[in-house]
Structure formats: C-alpha cells, structure tokens
C-alpha positions in Angstrom: 24.7 0.8 31.3 21.8 2.8 30.8 19.8 2.7 27.5 21.1 6.2 26.5 24.9 5.1 27.2 24.5 2.2 25.4 22.8 4.0 22.5 25.6 6.8 22.1 28.5 3.7 21.7 26.6 2.0 19.3 25.7 4.8 17.2 29.5 5.5 17.0 30.5 6.3 13.2 32.9 3.5 13.1 31.1 1.1 14.8 28.0 1.3 12.1 30.7 0.2 9.3 30.0 -3.0 10.9 33.2 -4.1 11.8 35.2 -2.7 8.3 37.5 -0.9 10.4 36.1 2.6 9.1 37.0 1.8 5.3 35.1 0.7 2.5 32.5 -1.8 3.5 31.4 -3.2 0.1 34.5 -5.4 -0.6 37.3 -5.0 -3.5 37.4 -3.3 -6.8 36.6 -2.5 -9.3 36.7 0.8 -7.8 35.4 4.2 -8.4 37.9 7.3 -8.5 37.3 7.2 -4.5 38.8 4.1 -4.1 35.8 2.2 -3.3 33.5 0.4 -5.5 30.4 2.1 -4.3 29.4 4.9 -6.9 30.3 8.5 -6.4 26.4 9.1 -5.7 26.3 6.4 -3.0 29.8 8.1 -1.6 28.0 11.1 -1.3 24.7 10.6 0.0 23.6 12.4 2.7 20.0 11.9 4.4 20.2 15.4 6.0 21.2 17.0 2.9 18.8 19.2 0.8 17.5 16.8 -1.6 16.3 14.2 0.9 15.0 16.3 3.2 12.8 18.0 0.3 11.7 15.1 -1.8 13.0 11.4 -0.2 11.6 9.2 -3.1 12.8 11.8 -5.9 16.1 12.1 -3.9 16.6 8.1 -4.4 15.2 7.8 -8.0 18.8 7.2 -9.0 19.0 4.2 -6.4 16.0 2.8 -7.6 17.2 2.4 -11.0 20.9 1.8 -10.3 21.9 0.8 -6.7 19.4 -0.2 -4.8 21.0 -1.5 -2.3 24.2 1.0 -1.4 26.4 2.0 1.3 26.3 5.4 2.4 29.4 6.4 4.2 28.4 10.2 5.4 25.9 7.9 7.3 27.3 4.6 8.2 24.2 2.7 6.9 23.4 0.7 4.3 20.3 2.3 2.2 17.4 0.1 0.6 15.2 1.6 -1.9 13.3 -0.7 -4.0 9.5 -2.1 -3.0 10.4 -5.7 -3.1 13.8 -5.2 -1.0 12.4 -3.1 1.7 9.5 -5.7 2.1 11.6 -8.7 2.1 13.6 -6.8 5.0 10.6 -5.9 7.1 9.3 -9.6 6.1 12.4 -11.0 8.0 12.8 -9.4 11.3 15.3 -12.3 12.4 17.7 -12.0 10.1 17.1 -8.0 10.2 16.7 -7.2 13.6 14.7 -4.2 14.5 16.7 -3.1 17.5 18.5 -0.4 16.3 15.2 1.6 15.2 15.2 4.0 18.0 19.2 4.2 17.9 20.2 8.0 17.6 21.2 9.0 14.1 23.5 11.7 16.1 25.3 10.7 19.3 24.5 12.9 21.9 27.3 14.8 24.2 28.3 13.9 27.4 26.6 16.9 28.6 23.3 15.8 26.8 23.9 12.5 28.6 23.8 14.0 32.2 21.0 16.1 31.6 18.8 13.1 30.9 20.5 11.0 33.8 19.3 13.8 36.0 15.7 13.0 35.1 16.2 9.1 35.5 15.6 8.5 31.5 15.7 5.0 31.1 13.9 4.4 27.6 13.9 0.4 27.2 12.4 -1.7 24.6 9.2 -1.0 23.2 7.0 -2.4 20.5 9.2 -0.9 17.6 12.6 -2.1 18.3 12.0 -5.1 20.3 13.3 -8.6 19.1 11.4 -11.7 19.1 10.3 -13.9 20.9 9.7 -10.7 23.5 8.3 -8.6 20.9 5.4 -10.7 19.2 4.4 -12.0 23.3 4.0 -8.3 24.3 2.0 -7.3 20.8 -0.5 -10.3 21.1 -1.1 -9.1 24.8 -2.0 -6.0 23.9 -3.2 -5.9 20.3 -6.9 -6.4 21.2 -7.8 -2.5 21.6 -6.4 -1.9 18.0 -8.6 -4.4 16.1 -11.6 -2.7 13.9 -14.3 -3.9 16.3 -12.4 -2.1 19.4 -11.5 1.2 17.0 -15.0 1.9 16.0 -16.1 3.1 19.5 -13.7 5.7 18.7 -15.2 7.2 15.5 -17.8 9.2 17.1 -15.1 10.7 19.3 -13.3 11.5 16.3 -16.3 13.4 14.4 -16.9 15.3 17.2 -13.7 16.7 17.8 -13.1 17.6 14.2 -16.2 19.2 13.8 -15.6 21.8 16.8 -12.2 22.6 15.6 -13.8 23.4 12.3 -16.7 25.4 14.2 -13.6 27.5 15.5 -12.3 28.6 12.2 -15.3 28.2 9.8 -16.2 31.7 9.5 -12.5 33.1 9.4 -11.6 32.2 5.8 -8.1 31.5 6.5 -6.5 29.0 8.9 -3.1 27.2 9.1 -4.4 23.8 9.2 -1.5 22.4 11.1 -1.4 25.1 14.3 -5.2 25.6 14.0 -6.4 21.9 13.6 -4.2 18.8 12.5 -1.6 18.8 15.5 -3.6 19.2 17.9 -7.0 16.6 17.1 -4.5 13.6 16.6 -2.9 14.7 19.9 -6.2 14.5 22.1 -7.2 11.1 20.2 -3.9 9.9 20.8 -4.1 10.7 24.6 -7.9 9.5 24.7 -7.0 6.2 23.1 -4.2 5.8 25.5 -6.3 7.1 28.5 -4.1 10.0 29.2 -5.7 12.9 30.9 -5.6 15.9 28.3 -2.6 18.1 29.3 -1.1 21.2 28.3 -0.9 21.0 24.3 2.2 23.2 23.9 3.9 21.5 26.3 3.5 18.1 24.9 4.2 19.3 21.1 7.8 20.5 22.6 8.3 17.2 23.9 7.2 15.3 20.9 9.3 17.6 18.5 12.3 17.1 21.0 12.0 13.2 21.1 12.1 13.3 17.1 15.2 15.6 17.0 16.8 13.6 19.7 16.3 10.0 18.2 16.1 10.8 14.0 17.5 14.2 13.9 21.1 15.9 13.8 20.8 18.8 16.6 24.0 20.7 16.8 25.9 20.5 20.0 24.5 23.6 21.2 21.1 22.6 20.7 21.6 19.0 22.6 21.1 20.2 25.8 17.7 22.0 25.5 16.9 18.8 23.2 17.8 16.6 26.4 16.1 18.7 28.6 12.8 18.6 27.1 13.2 14.4 26.7 13.8 14.1 29.9 10.7 16.2 31.3 8.6 14.0 28.8 10.1 10.8 30.6 9.3 12.6 33.7 5.5 13.4 32.5 5.1 9.8 31.4 6.1 8.2 34.3 3.6 10.6 36.6 0.7 9.5 34.3 1.6 6.1 34.4 1.5 6.2 38.4 -1.6 7.9 38.7 -3.2 5.2 35.9 -1.6 2.4 38.2 -3.9 3.9 41.1 -7.1 3.6 39.1 -6.6 1.0 36.4 -10.0 0.5 35.3 -10.4 3.2 32.6 -11.1 2.9 28.9 -7.9 3.7 27.7 -4.9 1.4 26.1 -2.6 2.0 28.9 -5.0 0.9 31.6 -5.9 -2.1 29.7 -2.1 -2.9 29.5 -2.0 -2.4 33.3 -4.9 -4.6 33.9 -3.1 -7.4 31.5 0.2 -6.9 33.6 -1.3 -8.7 36.1 -2.0 -11.8 34.2 1.0 -11.4 32.3 3.6 -10.0 34.6 6.5 -10.9 33.0 5.3 -10.2 29.7 3.9 -6.8 30.6 6.8 -5.2 32.9 7.3 -1.9 34.8 10.0 -0.6 32.7 7.8 -1.9 29.4 5.0 0.1 30.6 7.1 3.2 31.3 8.9 3.0 27.6 5.5 2.4 26.1 3.7 5.3 27.5 6.2 7.9 26.1 6.6 6.0 22.9 2.6 5.4 22.4 2.1 9.4 22.9 4.6 10.0 19.7 3.8 7.3 17.8 -0.1 7.7 17.8 0.2 11.5 17.7 3.1 12.6 15.4 2.7 10.4 12.3 -0.9 11.1 11.9 -0.4 14.8 12.5 2.1 14.7 9.8 0.3 12.1 7.6 -2.9 14.7 7.7 -0.8 17.6 6.9 1.0 16.1 3.6 -2.5 14.8 2.6 -4.1 18.2 2.7 -1.5 19.5 0.8 -1.4 16.8 -2.0 -5.0 17.0 -2.5 -5.2 21.0 -2.7 -2.1 20.7 -5.1 -4.0 18.4 -7.2 -7.3 20.1 -7.3 -9.1 17.4 -9.9 -8.9 15.1 -6.8 -10.0 17.4 -4.1 -12.8 17.9 -6.5 -13.5 14.6 -6.9 -14.0 13.8 -3.0 -16.0 17.0 -2.7 -18.5 15.3 -5.2 -18.1 11.8 -4.3 -17.2 10.8 -0.6 -16.8 7.3 -1.3 -13.6 8.3 -2.8 -11.9 9.3 0.2 -10.5 6.0 1.7 -8.8 5.5 -1.5 -7.5 9.1 -1.9 -6.1 8.7 2.0 -4.2 5.6 0.9 -3.0 7.4 -2.5 -1.8 10.3 -0.1 0.1 7.5 2.2 1.8 6.1 -0.5 2.6 9.3 -2.7 3.9 11.4 0.6 3.3 9.6 3.9 4.8 10.9 7.1 7.1 7.9 7.6 9.8 7.9 5.4 12.2 5.3 6.6 12.7 2.8 9.3 16.3 1.1 10.5 17.4 -2.5 11.1 20.9 -4.3 11.7 21.6 -7.5 10.1 22.1 -10.2 12.6 24.0 -12.4 10.4 25.9 -12.1 6.7 22.8 -11.4 4.4 21.9 -10.8 0.8 19.5 -8.5 -0.2 18.8 -8.7 -4.0 22.4 -8.8 -5.6 24.2 -7.5 -2.2 25.8 -9.3 0.1 25.2 -7.6 3.6 27.9 -8.5 6.5 26.4 -9.2 9.9 26.2 -5.9 12.2 25.4 -3.8 9.2 22.9 -1.4 9.8 20.1 -0.6 7.2 18.0 2.2 6.3 14.9 1.0 4.6 13.5 3.8 2.8 9.6 3.1 2.6 9.2 6.6 0.6 11.3 5.6 -1.8 9.9 1.9 -2.5 6.3 3.8 -2.9 7.4 5.1 -5.9 9.1 2.0 -7.2 7.9 1.6 -11.1 8.4 -2.0 -10.5 5.4 -2.1 -8.3 3.5 0.8 -9.1 2.4 1.8 -12.4 3.2 5.4 -13.1 4.6 5.9 -9.5 4.9 9.2 -9.5 1.4 10.5 -10.6 -0.7 11.2 -7.8 -4.2 9.3 -8.2 -6.8 8.6 -6.0 -8.5 5.8 -7.8 -5.3 3.8 -8.2 -6.0 0.2 -7.6 -3.3 -0.7 -5.3 -2.4 1.9 -3.6 -3.0 0.1 -0.3 0.0 -2.1 -1.2 2.3 1.0 0.2 4.6 0.3 3.1 4.1 3.6 4.8 2.8 1.7 7.8 5.6 -1.1 7.0 4.7 -5.0 7.0 4.9 -8.1 8.8 5.2 -8.5 12.7 6.2 -5.1 13.5 3.5 -3.0 11.2 1.9 -0.2 12.6 -0.8 -1.4 15.1 -2.7 1.8 14.9 -2.6 2.0 11.0 -6.6 2.0 11.2 -6.8 4.7 14.0 -4.7 6.8 11.6 -7.1 6.2 8.6 -10.2 6.7 10.3 -8.8 10.4 11.5 -7.6 11.1 8.0 -10.8 9.9 6.2 -12.9 12.1 9.0 -10.7 15.4 8.2 -11.3 15.0 4.9 -15.2 14.1 4.7 -15.6 16.9 7.2 -13.7 19.9 5.2 -14.8 18.6 2.0 -18.2 19.0 2.9 -18.0 22.3 5.0 -15.4 24.4 3.2 -15.2 22.4 -0.3 -13.9 25.5 -1.7 -10.8 25.8 0.4 -7.4 26.3 -1.4 -3.9 26.7 -0.4 -2.2 30.3 0.2 -0.5 30.7 -3.0 3.3 30.9 -2.9 3.8 29.7 0.3 7.1 27.9 1.8 7.0 24.8 3.4 9.2 23.6 6.0 10.1 20.3 7.8 11.7 19.4 10.7 15.0 18.0 9.6 15.3 14.3 10.3 15.8 10.7 8.6 12.6 9.0 9.2 9.4 11.4 9.6 8.1 14.3 7.6 5.3 16.6 7.4 5.3 20.6 6.9 5.4 23.0 9.8 2.9 25.0 8.5 0.1 25.1 6.0 -1.5 27.7 5.0 -5.2 27.6 3.3 -7.8 30.2 2.8 -11.7 30.3 1.4 -14.8 32.5 1.2 -17.1 32.2 4.3 -19.9 33.5 2.0 -19.6 30.6 0.1 -19.6 28.3 2.9 -22.4 25.6 1.9 -24.0 25.5 5.8 -25.0 29.5 5.2 -27.4 28.3 2.7 -28.3 24.7 3.5 -28.0 23.8 7.3 -28.7 20.2 6.5 -25.0 20.4 5.6 -24.0 20.0 9.3 -26.3 16.6 9.8 -24.7 14.9 7.3 -21.7 12.6 7.1 -20.3 9.8 5.6 -19.5 6.2 7.1 -16.7 4.4 6.1 -15.4 0.7 7.3 -12.5 0.6 9.6 -9.7 -1.2 7.9 -8.3 -1.0 4.5 -10.2 0.1 1.8 -10.9 -2.9 -0.9 -10.0 -2.5 -4.3 -13.6 -2.1 -5.3 -13.7 1.4 -4.2 -12.4 4.7 -6.1 -14.3 4.5 -9.2 -13.8 7.4 -11.5 -16.3 8.9 -13.8 -15.9 8.4 -17.5 -17.5 9.8 -20.7 -18.3 7.5 -23.8 -16.7 9.3 -27.0 -17.5 6.0 -29.4 -19.8 2.9 -29.3 -19.1 0.8 -32.3 -20.7 -2.5 -33.8 -17.9 -4.0 -35.4 -19.3 -7.9 -35.0 -22.6 -9.8 -34.4 -23.5 -9.0 -31.0 -20.0 -7.2 -30.0 -19.9 -3.7 -29.1 -17.0 -1.6 -28.7 -17.2 1.6 -26.5 -14.4 3.9 -26.2 -14.2 6.0 -23.2 -12.5 9.4 -21.7 -11.8 10.8 -18.3 -15.5 13.0 -17.7 -13.3 15.9 -16.4 -10.7 15.9 -18.7 -8.0 14.4 -16.7 -4.9 12.3 -17.9 -6.0 8.8 -18.4 -4.2 6.3 -16.2 -1.4 4.5 -17.5 -2.0 0.1 -18.3 -0.4 -2.9 -19.7 -1.5 -5.9 -21.9 -3.9 -8.0 -20.4 -5.1 -5.4 -18.4 -9.1 -4.8 -17.2 -11.5 -2.2 -16.0 -14.5 -2.6 -13.9 -17.2 -0.8 -16.1 -20.4 0.4 -13.7 -23.3 1.2 -15.8 -26.5 1.5 -13.7 -26.7 -1.2 -11.2 -24.4 -3.6 -13.2 -20.8 -3.8 -12.4 -18.8 -6.2 -15.1 -15.3 -6.6 -16.0 -14.0 -6.2 -19.4 -10.1 -6.6 -20.8 -8.7 -3.3 -22.3 -8.2 -3.8 -26.0 -7.2 -0.7 -27.4 -3.2 0.2 -27.4 -1.4 0.9 -24.1 0.5 3.6 -26.1 -2.8 5.6 -26.8 -3.4 7.9 -23.6 -6.2 9.5 -25.4 -8.8 6.9 -25.0 -9.9 3.5 -23.2 -11.3 0.8 -25.3 -13.7 -2.4 -24.5 -15.2 -4.9 -26.1 -18.7 -6.3 -24.8 -20.1 -9.8 -26.2 -24.0 -9.7 -25.6 -24.4 -12.7 -23.5 -28.3 -13.5 -24.1 -28.1 -16.3 -21.4 -26.3 -14.0 -18.9 -27.4 -12.3 -15.8 -28.2 -9.1 -17.7 -25.3 -6.7 -17.5 -24.1 -7.2 -21.1 -27.6 -6.8 -22.4 -28.1 -3.7 -20.3 -24.8 -2.1 -21.5 -25.5 -3.1 -25.4 -29.0 -0.9 -25.0 -28.2 1.8 -22.6 -24.7 3.0 -23.5 -24.5 5.9 -26.0 -22.2 8.5 -27.1 -21.6 11.6 -24.6 -23.1 9.2 -21.6 -21.3 9.4 -18.2 -20.4 5.9 -16.5 -18.3 4.9 -13.8 -15.0 2.7 -14.4 -12.4 1.3 -11.5 -9.0 0.6 -12.6 -7.2 -0.5 -14.9 -5.8 -3.2 -13.2 -3.6 -6.5 -14.5 -3.7 -9.9 -13.0 -3.0 -11.4 -16.8 0.4 -9.8 -17.3 2.6 -10.3 -20.7 6.2 -11.3 -19.5 8.2 -9.7 -22.2 11.3 -11.8 -21.7 10.8 -14.8 -24.0 11.6 -15.6 -27.6 8.6 -16.9 -29.2 5.0 -16.6 -28.3 1.7 -18.5 -29.2 -1.1 -16.2 -28.6 -4.7 -18.3 -28.8 -8.0 -16.4 -28.2 -11.7 -17.6 -28.9 -14.5 -15.1 -29.3 -14.7 -12.1 -27.0 -11.3 -13.3 -25.6 -9.5 -11.6 -28.2 -9.5 -8.5 -26.5 -6.4 -9.1 -23.7 -4.8 -11.0 -26.7 -5.1 -8.0 -29.1 -3.5 -6.0 -26.9 -0.5 -8.6 -26.2 0.2 -8.9 -30.0 0.3 -5.1 -30.5 2.9 -5.0 -27.7 4.7 -8.0 -29.0 4.7 -6.4 -32.4 6.2 -2.8 -31.2 9.2 -4.6 -29.0 9.9 -6.8 -31.9 9.3 -10.3 -30.3 8.1 -13.3 -32.7 4.6 -14.4 -32.1 1.8 -16.0 -33.9 -2.0 -15.3 -33.1 -4.6 -17.9 -33.4 -8.5 -16.5 -33.3 -11.4 -18.7 -33.0 -14.9 -17.7 -33.7 -18.0 -19.1 -34.9 -17.9 -17.3 -38.3 -16.5 -14.3 -39.8 -19.4 -12.0 -38.9 -18.8 -12.9 -35.3 -15.0 -12.0 -34.9 -14.3 -8.6 -33.1 -11.7 -6.3 -34.3 -11.0 -8.6 -37.5 -10.6 -5.6 -39.8 -7.7 -4.4 -37.2 -6.3 -7.6 -36.7 -5.8 -8.4 -39.7 -4.0 -5.2 -41.0 -1.7 -4.5 -38.3 -0.9 -8.3 -37.8 -1.0 -9.6 -41.4 1.2 -12.6 -41.5 0.9 -13.1 -37.7 -2.8 -13.5 -37.2 -4.5 -16.9 -38.1 -8.6 -16.7 -38.3 -10.2 -20.3 -37.5 -13.9 -19.5 -38.5 -15.9 -22.6 -37.7 -18.6 -21.7 -40.5 -16.1 -21.7 -43.1 -14.6 -25.0 -41.9 -11.5 -23.4 -40.7 -11.9 -25.1 -36.9 -9.2 -24.8 -34.4 -6.6 -27.6 -34.1 -5.3 -27.1 -31.1 -3.4 -30.3 -30.8 -1.2 -29.7 -33.9 -0.7 -25.8 -33.0 0.5 -26.6 -29.4 2.9 -29.3 -30.8 4.1 -27.7 -33.8 4.8 -24.5 -31.5 6.5 -26.5 -28.8 9.1 -23.6 -27.5 6.4 -20.9 -27.6 5.1 -19.5 -24.2 1.4 -19.7 -24.6 -1.1 -16.7 -23.6 -4.8 -17.7 -23.9 -8.3 -16.2 -23.5 -11.5 -17.9 -24.0 -14.2 -20.2 -22.6 -13.3 -22.9 -19.9 -13.4 -25.8 -22.7 -10.3 -23.9 -24.7 -8.4 -23.6 -21.6 -9.0 -26.8 -20.3 -7.7 -28.6 -23.5 -4.8 -26.2 -23.6 -4.2 -27.4 -20.0 -4.1 -30.8 -20.9 -2.1 -30.6 -23.9 0.8 -28.7 -21.9 0.5 -30.8 -19.1 4.1 -31.9 -19.0 5.1 -28.1 -19.4 2.3 -26.5 -17.4 4.6 -23.5 -17.3 4.3 -22.6 -20.5 0.6 -21.4 -20.4 -0.7 -18.2 -19.2 -4.6 -17.8 -19.1 -7.4 -15.8 -18.3 -10.9 -17.5 -17.4 -14.1 -15.7 -17.9 -15.7 -17.3 -14.9 -15.0 -19.5 -12.0 -15.4 -22.9 -13.2 -18.3 -25.0 -11.4 -18.6 -22.1 -8.9 -21.5 -22.5 -6.5 -22.8 -23.2 -3.1 -20.4 -25.6 -1.2 -21.8 -27.6 1.6 -18.1 -28.7 2.5 -16.6 -25.8 4.1 -15.1 -26.9 7.2 -13.2 -24.4 9.7 -9.5 -24.4 9.1 -6.5 -22.7 11.2 -4.0 -20.4 9.1 -0.4 -19.3 10.7 0.1 -15.5 9.3 4.0 -16.1 8.7 4.8 -12.3 8.3 2.5 -11.0 11.2 3.4 -14.1 13.5 -0.4 -14.3 14.3 -2.9 -17.1 14.1 -6.5 -17.4 13.2 -9.4 -19.7 12.7 -11.2 -19.3 9.4 -15.0 -20.6 10.4 -17.2 -22.3 8.3 -18.9 -20.1 5.8 -16.2 -17.2 6.6 -13.3 -16.7 3.6 -9.9 -16.5 4.8 -10.2 -13.2 3.6 -13.1 -12.0 6.0 -11.0 -13.5 8.9 -7.8 -11.7 8.3 -9.3 -8.3 8.0 -11.2 -8.8 11.2 -8.2 -8.8 13.3 -6.9 -5.7 10.9 -4.5 -7.6 8.4 -4.8 -5.3 5.6 -5.2 -7.6 2.4 -6.5 -6.3 -1.2 -9.3 -7.6 -2.7 -11.8 -7.1 -5.7 -14.0 -9.2 -7.1 -14.4 -11.9 -3.9 -15.2 -14.5 -6.3 -12.0 -15.8 -7.2 -12.2 -14.4 -10.6 -9.5 -11.1 -10.5 -6.2 -12.5 -8.5 -6.3 -9.1 -6.1 -6.5 -11.1 -3.2 -3.7 -13.7 -3.7 -1.4 -15.1 -1.0 1.7 -17.1 -0.9 1.2 -20.5 0.8 4.3 -21.7 2.6 2.9 -25.1 3.8 -0.1 -27.5 4.1 -2.6 -28.2 1.0 -5.0 -25.7 -0.4 -8.6 -26.1 -1.5 -8.5 -24.2 -4.9 -11.9 -22.3 -5.8 -10.4 -19.4 -8.0 -10.6 -19.4 -11.9 -7.0 -17.7 -11.7 -4.4 -19.8 -11.2 -3.5 -22.4 -13.7 -3.1 -26.3 -13.4 0.5 -25.9 -12.7 0.2 -23.3 -10.5 -2.5 -25.3 -8.5 -0.4 -28.4 -8.6 2.6 -26.4 -6.8 0.6 -25.6 -4.2 2.2 -22.1 -3.8 -0.7 -19.4 -4.1 -4.3 -19.6 -3.3 -7.2 -16.9 -3.5 -8.0 -15.8 -0.1 -11.3 -15.1 -1.0 -12.7 -18.0 -1.9 -10.4 -21.0 -1.7 -9.7 -23.2 1.7 -7.7 -25.6 3.0 -7.8 -29.5 2.5 -5.3 -29.8 5.3 -6.1 -28.8 8.8 -3.8 -25.8 8.6 -1.9 -23.3 6.1 0.7 -21.4 6.6 1.0 -18.1 4.2 3.3 -15.1 4.0 1.0 -12.5 5.3 
C-alpha cells in the first residue's frame, strides 16, 4: 500500500476514535448534557474554527485551566494543552509515537489520490515521523551539519543575503516584509544549506503551501485536485534534484553529505529516505523560519518599547527572538499516537489514541511562565519554550532558524530603526492546525530618516551572536534608581523602576535579580512586596572583605542613576501548600525571608520568623518587620544577649516547614538538626562552600536520555559546555553553582555535587545536579535532557 493510500485509511474519523466505536471515548458518567463526560467546550472544539486560527494559545486558555487533556470529537484527537504534559509527551517517544505527525488532517479524495499516484508520490518516513530505533540511527548519522560549529559557516551568507534584500527596499519607504524579504530569504538559505540549486522562488512557494495544506489543512473537495497536483510536482522536483546530486555528491550541502553517508551506512540512509527528506527538508528549513520571522516582526513592532530596546542595544536580540518564539512561534502543534494504554496528568489515554500536543498553548502556561501573556524580551526563562519541540525529536534546524531571525532583527533595526506597521491592516493566515504566520506584513518608514543617509559607517557595523540558545545572562533592562535608603549599619536599600516607564515584571517571594553597576554584576534577593508593581527593592550589605562589588554599589549608586538589571528569576520558591512555616534569617538573609513572610501573612498561613543579627543597629528592615509582622517576628540580637537557639527553635516547631537564608554555618547547623527529616528544609546560600580550583576533574560519560545521545565531558570541561557543543539547549545564568538555572534530572549514576543550591537531602537523593559545575563520581551519568 502506498503512503498516501495508507494515510487515507488511518485518517478516517472512526479509526481516530481509537477503537471506541465512534462513540464517546472518555468513559462512563457523570455525563454532560450531550451524553458524554467530556465538557461542552471539548465537544465543540475545532482547530479549524475561528478562535484557534486567530490565536491558538488564547483559544485553549479554558483547557489549560479546566481540562488540560480532553477528547475533541470533531477532530478525532485528544488535545494536550499544559506545559508539563506537552513536554512529557515529547519526552516519551516510545509510548507516544510520532508516526502520525505527517498524517493528513483531512482524508483526500480518490481523485486527488489518483493525481498523486500519477506522479509516483511515495512519501516515506522522515526524521519528523519515524519511530525508534530507525529514527535515532538516522539522526545520529545526519546531525553533524546542525552542530553549532558547522552552522557558523553559514552566518556570512545569511547576513550578505539579508543586506542585499534590504538594499532593494531601503529607499522605497514601504514594503510587505513577507513578500519582499521574509519568505524568500529563508527559502534561499534552506536551499543553500541543503545544497539545492536555486530554482524559481514562486514555484517552490506554491509547492510549500500545497504541502502544508495537504498535510495539516482542511482543503475542500474542489481544492484537493489542485493541491495534489502541486504536491506531486514538488515530489517530482525533489527527485530530479536528488538525481543530479547523486551524480556529483561532493558538494557542501546537507543532502550531499547525506548521500556520502549512504555509502558508509546504506541500511540507515536509504534511497527512499533521501527522496522523502529532500522534499521534507525544503519545507522544514524554509516555511517554519519564514513564518516565525514574520510573527516576530509583527510582535516587536506592535510592542514598540521592545523594538526601541533592541535598536538601542542589539545584545537583547537573542532573547527577543526567543520571546517571539515563545509568545507566537510558527509551530503551533504536533501530533502523536499512543502505542499502549497511557496516562497524561489525571487522564487515561487508550492505546491507538491520536494526540494533538499544542506547544503554543504550553508556551502560555502560567504554571511555567510568570505572567505568560505578557510579551517581555527580558524574560529570564523564555528559552524554555517548546516551539522547537523537546527531546529526541527536537528540531535539528533550530539554531539555523535562530541565526536567521537574529540577523533579520539586527540588520533592519540598525538600518531602518523607525520602521512601523502600516495601521489598520488585517492579518490573514493559511488555515491549518500546526503552522502559523501572516500571509502579509505591511510596514512603512521615512527614507529621509534612514541612518545610513547621514552616517555611512552604519553599513559597516554588525553584532556578533554566538550560535545556539541565549544564556540567561543576556536580556538586561535599564532601571532608574528612585530611592536609596540607609536603614541599618552597612546596609543600603535601593528601589528601582523601569527607565523607560514600562510595567515591571511580576515576581514571587524568594526571587532575585542581577544588578549591574559599572563593571560589577551581583545577585540580590528582592525584599519588597510582590503585589507592589511600582518598584523593585533590594537591600545590599557592604562586605568590606569581599570582591569590591558591594563597596562600589554603596559608593556609586544615587537617586536618578540608571543601572542595568536581569531577572527577576526564582530558585528559592515558597511552596504555599503547607500548614505551618518556620522562617529563619541571619544578617542580610532577611531579604528573601521578609518577602516570604509578607506572602504568608497575605494568604493567612501560620508562620513565625526568627531573625539573627549582631546588633539591632545591623538589622535591615527592622522597623517594617516589627510593624508588619508583630507577634510573629522574633529578633535575636547577639549584642543584647539574645542569641539564636537553633536547636530549641527547630525541635519545638517540629511540624513546620523551614525556609532559611544566611551564612553557610547557619544553614549547615539547620541541616544537621533536620538530618532525620531533610525534606523540611529549603535554604538559600550566599556562596558556594569551598569553591575553588579542583585538580580531580576526570572525564566522564553522560547519556542524554531524552535526546537519545551520548557525550563525553572532558577534564576541565563542564557538562553544560559539552551539551551546548552538540546543540542541546540548556539554560544557565551564574555558571558558578549559585543560582540553580542549569539544574538537570539524574536518572542513574552518582553525581559529584559542587553547587550551593541543593539541600543535604537533595544531594543524598542524587536525583538532581547543576550542569555548570558538578561532575560524576561514577564513570557515567544518565540524565533527562
């Protein structure tokens, strides 16, 4: 049976109901008014309906809140909308096979199938929809061209191409960015990367659109013949190009590389596989990038403050690109099929069930992203988005797409910073379930204001961006100092507002920011009230024996001054699900603890706060603490003989959950006291204990289970560095073991912990480690990455 005939069979709506006989697939009563336990909204949901086509994430808000996994009878698919569930499905490609990823959403007619047959259309499996073990064998054989070091060779070509297109329109004052630039450049880059000779752009655009409609759209019967004709011609074109490449396979393109690999691995890289990958590769390397770039420009120009920010500071561009991919990426959803009875969240999924995993909805899940509907190019964890997928089927071309989008932003923001969207234009999208980008994007500008007319050096400048995901230490925002208060010995409290008047980001108790003053970058916990969005507040102890950062801040910072800030981010989160809390702070450790006390009071929880200081004069925020937490806050001033009796406090409050911040000796003492129940303690340290040069850094092996790859971490190299070298996205921030950003889950093996984040209980469990600094005691680690 040919591929298109098989696809027609498995796309039948009755089969999509996973053997449920066409009835309700979700079990027994209690039933809705429609006679099925699925809700009315689930019964009525249709991805081809207006709300989903206009804004997929918004259309599934109700699902994220109420029914994160539901069956949609109109589609014959189970829909998965929350971040943790979407990621879990991506992670387990055995239980949730990608075999249906390219299955037609709409079965084609016999007449359309006959057209495809006339062209010999026989699309086989590709990297997108192939099961194991074939998938990873081919992926490993073909992935070298996608590693960051290899992709760097394409950067000059992408920049040169982008500049030539801008040259064509720079003096026009108006453009359709899609037609004039964003469709053709990614197509040319895709062809260059693949090694395909550049053909007629309009013809390939027609083919690409037809492929999308054929697979993910809902073409009417009268449209299917034209779609099939274009898809057939696309298939024929791909075969002709492949034949020419086989005659001369020594070129630099990825397809020529694949042909050469076929000589070494003929059973892995087969003839039929190459033909299918030729056609799929053109679409994958082109269309998603073109749509993503168009979405990104629309977002940035609609949020003028963000556009002005990257014009002033191009270093913000990598993080801006990631936020665009999170907020409105071009890949909306993927599909999977359950190979066995399974469970997603609280929902049982029968074997054979088809899943629509909606990454655009996951990217707006407030359980993972703070204030997710806010477009914020400074967002610290925006690279967690699932637009590129996750695990072994994550997009291989993600870093090429990132490179193109960054260069598009950098070149246009430098040469036409005053560009704006044409007002009142309507945006239309090709109707389909999975890929999204505007058909047209009209912009305008005044050529007389082009910077190069007055300063030709503009043409010689450009920013350099490392290949790969941005690290968390980019994305700084300008902040204005609105208050500087000295309320204790050697402690200064600084209040900050956005320098451009933009709303401040939301934060939660335990969060910190990176404050950048002069050449110094230091981390400080926020100590104001999260509900107060008018300003962010940090308190800084002057450490006269430190590295000079706190000294400089104390001396240099003044009201009206502009400083830079990254974050907020939170690796010391307050779990609000307990009945009783014991808060312990020493010295400047009061800052995160005070915010926690404010929150616990606000939600009516039972808590007590113990605050240890040298003297009352050295106690930061003492007046507010005693005013706002009277009866619950206890001061232990050593100078007054009020020493902190840790043993008594911890013993007498045995059922309380402990949150503590302070010097290492305090936290070590608490850890010893709760050694029998280490899960009670949540702590934040000031520094890595015993941090210094290590001479026992032996190489070790790491299996990346989710990505189905193995790497060797060399002596003197971190796991973080080794993973990035092969294109694995792993967020980081301090890279000193202080912040917890680069935490990974350990599935097996014994880690050598060298961080200041994990508790004694977490270290003993050996289930987590920090990739920036920790290593392996055993010869091999298996991690979930």
